[in-house]
C-alpha positions in Angstrom: 106.6 100.8 84.5 105.2 97.6 86.0 107.0 94.6 84.5 104.9 91.6 83.5 105.3 88.1 85.0 108.3 86.5 83.3 107.3 82.9 83.8 108.0 80.7 80.8 104.3 79.7 80.3 103.2 83.3 80.6 105.7 84.4 78.0 104.6 81.6 75.6 101.0 82.8 76.0 101.9 86.4 75.4 103.6 85.4 72.2 100.4 83.7 71.0 98.2 86.5 72.2 100.3 89.2 70.5 100.1 87.3 67.2 96.3 87.1 67.4 96.0 90.8 68.4 98.3 91.8 65.5 96.5 89.7 62.9 92.9 90.2 64.0 92.8 93.3 66.1 92.4 93.6 69.9 88.6 94.0 69.9 87.9 91.2 67.4 90.0 88.7 69.2 88.1 86.8 71.9 89.3 84.9 74.9 88.1 81.7 73.3 90.2 82.5 70.2 93.2 82.9 72.5 92.5 79.7 74.4 92.0 77.7 71.3 95.3 79.0 69.7 97.1 78.2 73.0 95.6 74.8 73.3 94.0 75.4 76.7 90.6 76.0 78.2 89.4 79.6 78.4 89.2 79.6 82.1 92.9 78.6 82.3 93.9 81.9 80.9 92.7 83.6 84.1 95.4 81.9 86.0 97.8 84.2 84.2 95.7 87.3 83.3 92.6 88.9 84.9 91.3 90.3 81.6 92.0 90.7 78.0 93.1 94.3 78.8 95.8 92.9 81.1 97.1 90.8 78.2 97.3 93.9 76.0 98.8 95.9 78.8 101.6 93.4 79.4 102.5 93.2 75.7 102.6 96.9 75.2 104.5 97.8 78.5 107.2 95.2 77.8 107.6 96.4 74.2 107.6 100.1 75.1 110.0 99.7 78.0 112.5 98.1 75.6 112.0 100.6 72.8 112.1 103.8 74.8 115.0 102.3 76.8 116.9 102.1 73.5 116.0 105.6 72.5 117.0 107.1 75.9 120.3 105.3 75.8 121.1 106.8 72.3 120.3 110.3 73.6 122.3 109.8 76.8 125.4 108.5 75.0 125.5 110.4 71.7 125.7 114.2 71.3 125.8 114.7 67.6 122.3 115.1 66.1 123.1 113.1 63.0 124.3 110.2 65.1 121.2 110.5 67.4 119.0 110.4 64.3 120.8 107.3 63.1 120.7 105.6 66.4 117.0 106.2 66.9 116.1 105.0 63.4 118.2 101.9 63.9 116.5 101.3 67.3 113.1 101.6 65.6 114.0 99.0 62.9 115.4 96.7 65.5 112.1 96.9 67.3 110.2 96.1 64.1 112.5 93.1 63.6 112.4 91.8 67.1 108.8 92.6 68.1 106.7 92.8 64.9 103.4 91.8 66.5 103.8 94.3 69.3 104.7 97.0 66.8 101.6 96.2 64.7 99.4 96.3 67.8 100.9 99.6 69.0 100.5 101.2 65.6 96.8 100.1 65.4 95.7 100.7 68.9 97.9 103.4 70.6 95.9 106.5 69.8 92.7 105.0 71.1 94.2 103.4 74.1 95.9 106.6 75.2 92.5 108.0 76.0 91.9 105.3 78.6 93.0 105.7 82.2 94.7 102.3 82.3 96.8 103.2 79.3 97.6 106.8 80.1 101.3 105.9 80.0 100.9 105.6 76.2 99.9 109.3 76.0 103.0 110.2 77.9 105.2 108.1 75.7 103.6 109.5 72.5 104.5 113.0 73.8 108.1 111.8 74.7 108.4 110.3 71.2 107.3 113.6 69.5 109.6 115.7 71.8 112.6 113.4 71.2 112.4 113.5 67.4 111.6 117.2 67.2 114.5 117.9 69.5 117.0 115.9 67.4 115.8 117.8 64.3 115.9 121.2 66.0 119.4 120.6 67.3 120.5 119.4 63.9 119.3 122.5 62.2 120.8 124.8 64.9 124.2 123.1 64.7 124.3 123.1 60.9 124.1 119.3 60.7 120.7 119.4 58.9 119.5 121.8 56.3 118.4 125.2 57.6 115.2 125.2 55.5 113.7 122.1 57.2 110.2 122.5 58.5 110.6 120.6 61.9 107.0 119.5 62.2 106.7 118.2 58.6 110.1 116.5 58.8 109.1 114.9 62.2 105.9 113.5 60.7 107.7 112.3 57.6 110.3 110.4 59.7 107.7 109.0 62.1 105.4 107.7 59.3 108.2 106.6 57.0 109.9 104.4 59.6 106.9 102.8 61.2 105.0 102.1 58.0 107.7 99.4 57.4 105.8 97.1 59.7 103.3 96.6 56.8 105.9 95.0 54.5 109.1 94.1 56.4 109.3 90.4 57.5 111.8 89.3 60.1 114.1 86.6 58.7 113.3 87.6 55.1 115.8 88.3 52.3 116.5 91.9 53.6 118.3 91.9 56.9 117.0 94.6 59.2 120.4 96.4 59.3 120.4 96.7 55.5 116.8 98.1 55.5 117.7 100.6 58.2 120.8 101.6 56.2 118.8 102.2 53.0 116.3 104.3 54.9 119.1 106.4 56.4 120.8 106.8 53.1 117.6 108.2 51.6 117.1 110.4 54.6 120.6 111.8 54.5 121.3 111.9 50.8 118.0 111.9 49.0 117.3 109.9 45.9 118.2 112.3 43.1 121.7 112.6 41.5 123.3 116.0 42.1 122.8 118.3 39.2 125.9 118.3 37.0 127.6 121.7 36.6 126.7 123.3 33.4 129.6 124.0 31.1 
């Protein structure tokens, strides 16, 4: 993937832009809104970006490069499906903690953007994401690490939605550290919430 310009000023602008896109939506945010928030003239933005789509592209490419790099590292270095699941869940929460605005933008915009030629890489990554999680679950069932009666597709959708919906309530720097949140999610995934039935006498 093409890497965005890493100049300090451009990075500062992308931080402002990501916050506005996350809070107001990509389409509702105007170039004037961005310029006002950044304290510059609208025309000055075009020294760094040729369009609003370029701003969005840079935010998403940088975020997705980092996220999928983490996923691929987990799969390349860990063989056990349970540990792969744990590693990918933790990587997802780390992304929510480190890049909450980018995560919010991706969750809101990805499906629609994937239909556009400029953002076709998102469609490829959505398929990689689906294949990755389903593969972990399938290997877990086949190895006996996960329950044999799991419906792979339902479980994949549950995992996907349960993890990423945390962007709606988790706040970086809040009372709950991201590691603790990820640990609680994993405990529920692996152990459930009900106490085991006591043996009847």
